[in-house]
C-alpha positions as CSV (number, residue, x, y, z in Angstrom):
1,M,124.9,110.8,117.6
2,K,122.4,113.5,118.1
3,T,120.6,113.8,121.7
4,I,116.9,112.1,121.3
5,E,114.3,113.6,123.3
6,S,112.1,111.2,125.4
7,P,108.8,110.4,123.3
8,A,105.6,111.2,124.7
9,S,104.1,108.1,123.8
10,S,104.9,104.5,122.5
11,A,105.0,106.0,119.0
12,L,108.8,105.4,118.9
13,F,108.7,104.9,115.0
14,A,109.0,108.7,114.5
15,A,111.4,110.0,112.0
16,D,114.0,111.2,114.7
17,F,114.1,107.9,116.2
18,P,117.8,106.2,116.0
19,G,118.1,104.0,113.0
20,I,114.7,104.2,111.8
21,M,115.2,106.7,108.9
22,E,118.0,104.3,107.6
23,V,115.4,101.6,107.9
24,E,112.8,103.5,106.1
25,E,115.2,104.4,103.5
26,A,116.5,100.9,102.8
27,L,113.0,99.6,102.5
28,H,112.1,102.4,99.8
29,S,115.2,101.5,98.1
30,I,114.4,97.7,97.9
31,F,110.7,98.2,96.7
32,A,111.8,100.8,94.2
33,K,114.0,98.5,92.6
34,A,111.4,95.7,92.2
35,E,109.5,95.8,88.9
36,G,106.0,95.8,87.7
37,V,103.3,94.5,89.9
38,T,105.7,93.3,92.5
39,R,106.8,97.0,93.1
40,D,103.2,98.2,93.1
41,I,102.3,95.9,95.9
42,C,105.5,96.4,98.0
43,L,105.1,100.1,97.7
44,S,101.4,99.9,98.9
45,L,102.6,97.7,101.9
46,N,105.3,100.2,102.8
47,S,103.0,102.8,104.4
48,G,101.3,103.0,108.0
49,G,103.4,100.5,109.6
50,K,104.6,101.3,113.2
51,R,107.9,99.9,112.7
52,I,108.0,98.4,116.2
53,R,109.9,95.4,115.1
54,P,112.9,97.2,113.7
55,A,112.7,99.5,116.5
56,L,113.1,96.8,119.1
57,V,116.1,95.4,116.9
58,I,117.7,98.8,117.0
59,L,117.0,99.6,120.7
60,S,118.1,96.2,121.9
61,G,121.2,96.5,120.1
62,L,121.9,100.2,121.4
63,C,121.6,99.1,124.8
64,F,125.2,97.5,124.2
65,S,126.9,99.5,121.4
66,D,126.6,102.5,118.8
67,L,124.2,102.2,116.1
68,S,125.6,100.1,113.5
69,F,125.0,99.1,109.8
70,E,124.5,95.4,110.7
71,M,121.8,96.5,113.3
72,V,119.9,98.7,110.7
73,N,120.1,95.8,108.2
74,T,118.8,93.3,110.8
75,G,115.9,95.9,111.4
76,V,115.3,96.0,107.8
77,A,115.0,92.1,107.6
78,A,112.7,92.1,110.5
79,E,110.3,94.4,108.8
80,L,110.1,92.5,105.7
81,I,109.6,89.3,107.5
82,H,106.7,91.0,109.4
83,M,105.3,92.5,106.2
84,A,105.4,88.8,104.5
85,S,103.8,87.2,107.5
86,L,100.8,89.8,107.3
87,V,100.1,89.4,103.6
88,H,100.1,85.7,104.1
89,D,97.7,85.9,107.1
90,D,95.3,88.0,105.3
91,V,95.1,85.3,102.7
92,I,94.6,82.7,105.3
93,D,92.0,84.8,107.4
94,K,90.2,86.0,104.1
95,S,90.8,89.3,105.2
96,F,90.0,92.0,102.9
97,T,91.1,95.2,104.9
98,R,94.7,95.8,106.6
99,R,95.5,99.0,108.2
100,G,92.1,100.7,106.9
101,K,93.0,99.9,103.2
102,R,92.2,97.1,101.0
103,S,94.6,94.2,101.5
104,V,96.9,92.7,98.9
105,N,94.8,89.7,98.4
106,A,91.5,91.9,98.1
107,V,93.4,93.9,95.3
108,Y,95.2,91.5,93.4
109,G,94.0,88.0,94.7
110,N,95.4,85.2,96.7
111,R,97.9,84.1,94.0
112,Y,99.7,87.7,93.9
113,A,99.4,87.9,97.7
114,V,101.0,84.7,98.4
115,L,104.0,85.4,95.7
116,A,104.5,88.8,97.2
117,G,104.6,87.6,100.6
118,D,107.2,85.0,99.4
119,F,109.3,87.9,97.6
120,L,109.4,89.7,101.0
121,F,110.7,86.7,102.8
122,A,113.1,86.2,100.1
123,K,114.6,89.7,100.2
124,A,114.7,89.5,104.1
125,F,117.0,86.6,103.9
126,S,119.2,87.8,101.1
127,I,120.1,90.9,103.3
128,L,120.9,88.6,106.3
129,S,123.0,86.4,104.3
130,S,124.6,89.1,102.2
131,Y,125.9,90.8,105.3
132,N,126.7,87.6,107.2
133,L,124.1,88.1,109.8
134,A,124.0,84.3,110.6
135,K,122.8,84.3,114.4
136,S,120.0,86.6,113.2
137,M,119.0,84.4,110.4
138,K,118.9,81.6,112.7
139,Y,116.7,83.2,115.0
140,F,114.4,84.4,112.1
141,T,114.2,81.1,110.4
142,D,113.5,79.4,113.8
143,A,110.7,82.2,114.2
144,I,109.4,81.3,110.9
145,E,109.0,77.5,111.5
146,Q,107.2,78.4,114.8
147,M,104.9,80.9,113.1
148,C,103.9,78.4,110.7
149,D,103.4,75.8,113.3
150,G,101.2,78.4,115.2
151,E,99.0,79.0,112.2
152,L,98.6,75.1,111.7
153,N,97.7,74.7,115.2
154,Q,95.0,77.6,115.1
155,A,93.5,76.3,112.0
156,E,93.3,72.7,113.8
157,D,91.6,74.5,116.9
158,S,89.2,76.3,114.7
159,F,85.7,76.4,116.3
160,D,87.0,74.2,119.3
161,Y,85.5,75.4,122.6
162,K,87.6,73.1,124.5
163,I,91.0,74.9,123.9
164,S,92.9,75.4,127.1
165,I,94.6,78.6,128.1
166,D,97.9,76.6,127.9
167,R,97.3,75.7,124.4
168,Y,96.1,79.4,123.7
169,F,99.7,80.7,125.1
170,K,101.5,78.1,123.0
171,R,99.8,79.3,120.0
172,I,100.5,83.0,120.6
173,A,104.1,82.6,121.6
174,Q,104.5,80.9,118.0
175,K,102.5,83.4,115.9
176,T,103.4,86.6,117.6
177,G,105.9,86.3,120.5
178,I,108.6,84.4,118.6
179,L,109.3,87.0,116.0
180,I,109.3,90.1,118.6
181,S,111.6,87.7,120.7
182,S,113.7,87.2,117.8
183,C,114.0,90.9,117.0
184,C,115.1,91.9,120.4
185,R,117.7,89.0,120.7
186,S,119.0,89.6,117.2
187,G,119.7,93.3,118.1
188,A,121.6,92.5,121.1
189,S,123.5,89.8,119.6
190,V,124.5,92.0,116.5
191,A,125.6,94.6,119.2
192,G,127.8,91.9,120.7
193,A,126.0,91.6,123.9
194,D,127.0,88.5,126.2
195,D,124.7,85.5,126.0
196,E,123.2,86.5,129.4
197,Y,121.8,89.7,127.8
198,V,120.8,88.2,124.6
199,N,118.7,85.8,126.5
200,I,117.3,88.6,128.7
201,L,116.2,90.4,125.7
202,R,114.9,87.0,124.1
203,D,112.6,86.8,127.2
204,Y,111.7,90.5,127.3
205,G,110.5,90.2,123.8
206,M,108.6,87.0,124.1
207,D,106.4,88.6,127.1
208,L,106.0,91.7,125.1
209,G,104.7,89.7,121.9
210,C,102.5,87.6,124.0
211,A,100.9,90.7,125.8
212,F,100.8,92.5,122.1
213,Q,98.7,89.5,121.0
214,I,96.2,89.6,124.0
215,I,95.6,93.4,123.6
216,D,95.0,92.4,119.9
217,D,92.6,89.7,120.8
218,I,90.7,92.1,123.2
219,L,90.5,94.7,120.6
220,D,89.1,92.3,118.1
221,F,86.0,92.6,120.4
222,N,86.0,96.2,121.8
223,G,88.0,98.1,119.3
224,D,87.2,100.7,116.9
225,E,86.9,99.5,113.5
226,T,88.1,102.7,112.0
227,K,91.4,102.8,114.1
228,L,91.9,98.9,113.7
229,G,91.4,99.0,110.1
230,K,89.7,95.7,110.2
231,P,86.3,94.5,111.0
232,V,85.4,94.0,114.8
233,G,85.0,90.3,115.6
234,N,87.0,89.1,112.7
235,D,88.9,86.4,114.8
236,M,85.7,84.9,116.1
237,T,84.1,84.8,112.6
238,N,87.0,82.9,111.4
239,G,86.7,80.5,114.4
240,D,89.7,81.8,116.4
241,I,89.0,81.0,120.0
242,T,91.2,83.7,121.8
243,L,91.8,84.6,125.6
244,P,88.6,86.6,126.2
245,V,86.5,83.9,124.7
246,I,88.4,81.0,126.7
247,L,87.8,82.8,129.9
248,L,84.1,83.4,129.4
249,I,83.8,79.6,128.7
250,Q,85.1,79.0,132.0
251,N,82.4,81.1,133.5
252,P,79.5,78.7,134.5
253,F,77.0,81.2,134.2
254,Y,77.7,82.3,130.3
255,N,79.5,78.9,129.0
256,S,76.4,77.1,127.7
257,K,75.3,80.2,125.8
258,I,78.9,80.9,124.2
259,I,79.4,77.2,123.4
260,E,76.2,77.0,121.6
261,I,77.2,79.8,119.3
262,I,80.6,78.3,118.7
263,N,79.0,75.1,117.9
264,T,77.0,76.6,115.0
265,G,80.4,77.1,113.2
266,Q,78.6,80.3,111.9
267,V,79.3,83.6,113.8
268,T,77.2,86.4,112.6
269,K,77.3,90.3,113.4
270,D,74.6,89.7,115.8
271,S,76.6,86.9,117.5
272,I,79.7,89.1,117.9
273,K,77.3,91.9,119.6
274,Y,75.9,89.2,121.9
275,I,79.2,87.8,122.7
276,N,80.8,91.2,123.3
277,D,77.9,92.0,125.7
278,M,78.7,88.5,127.4
279,L,82.4,89.5,127.8
280,K,81.8,92.8,129.3
281,A,79.2,91.6,131.7
282,S,81.3,88.7,132.8
283,G,84.5,90.6,133.5
284,A,86.4,88.3,130.8
285,I,87.8,91.6,129.3
286,E,89.2,92.9,132.3
287,R,90.7,89.6,133.2
288,A,92.4,89.0,129.9
289,Y,93.7,92.6,130.1
290,E,95.1,91.7,133.6
291,I,97.0,88.8,132.3
292,A,98.4,91.1,129.5
293,E,99.5,93.6,132.3
294,N,101.4,90.8,134.2
295,L,103.2,89.9,131.1
296,I,104.3,93.7,130.6
297,N,105.3,93.8,134.2
298,R,107.5,90.8,133.8
299,A,109.0,92.0,130.5
300,K,109.9,95.2,132.2
301,S,111.4,93.5,135.3
302,R,113.4,91.3,132.9
303,I,114.9,94.5,131.1
304,C,115.6,96.0,134.4
305,N,118.8,93.7,134.4
306,V,120.1,95.4,131.3
307,P,122.8,98.2,131.9
308,D,120.8,101.6,132.4
309,S,120.5,103.8,129.3
310,I,118.0,105.9,127.6
311,Y,117.5,102.8,125.2
312,R,116.6,100.7,128.2
313,S,114.2,103.5,129.1
314,Y,112.5,103.3,125.6
315,L,112.1,99.5,125.7
316,I,110.2,100.1,129.0
317,Q,108.2,102.7,127.3
318,I,107.4,100.4,124.5
319,A,106.2,97.8,126.7
320,D,104.0,100.4,128.7
321,G,102.6,101.7,125.3
322,M,101.4,97.9,124.4
323,L,98.7,98.2,127.3
324,N,97.3,101.4,126.0
325,R,97.0,100.4,122.2
326,K,93.9,101.2,120.2
327,A,94.9,99.5,116.9
């Protein structure tokens, strides 16, 4: 295998990254073989993705063995599951933009979007079953079950200002953490790592995924719409009470103001601006960021128990890169 230069940033999905070109080629082949509108939708989705999940699968595996066909196919399945979940999320959230472009539901409608997501899920599990990747299939089916449960919990908590931090963490572990965790443990498992190491990668991925979601929730308020590819304040508009707002509610100086807005059930652009001002003034954004940073530090401390290699270093760099995300 060729020597790989250490990347200058968290963009570990570049063409020279080990295994990612194979993932890209497999995805393109899958989508090119689809027909009609299914093919059009899939090809429109297959651009702009960071490929973080397949990268985590492959890096976790490379910590224990050489790059393998099974590792690449597990990465492909992980990306298909991620794509499917994004398509379905946009339907649920009534989001009309994704990565700066019109979402599938905006272009084709909810019916086509739901069916396209189902197609992607089916393709993912077709790959896992065809190559007898039974453990990975178990990890990913468990993840999808948890992701659905998390979405239902989020719907139940809509515009509920009483949501606790514990409830929030359970939700983000289900919605985001579990899939990233499954990617990491799948890669290690496919590579033949001992259970001890598979569990370390599982826990690393969960910490990483939860930190990723917290940063996402912060960016929903203070991010740049052109970089995010979606409107700022979209979560709050949909009634999703995230960590920065929970921390704001805990502040006695601001809680009555934010509760009043939440209780209206109608969050306008002016409301978002007002909430953003309160978040900055109260220090809630900084506190949320510190919580994400603590998760990242814990993830890195876990991964230090894995045998030293350039691939372990990449996993640490991915963790550090999470804290510097702009989109």
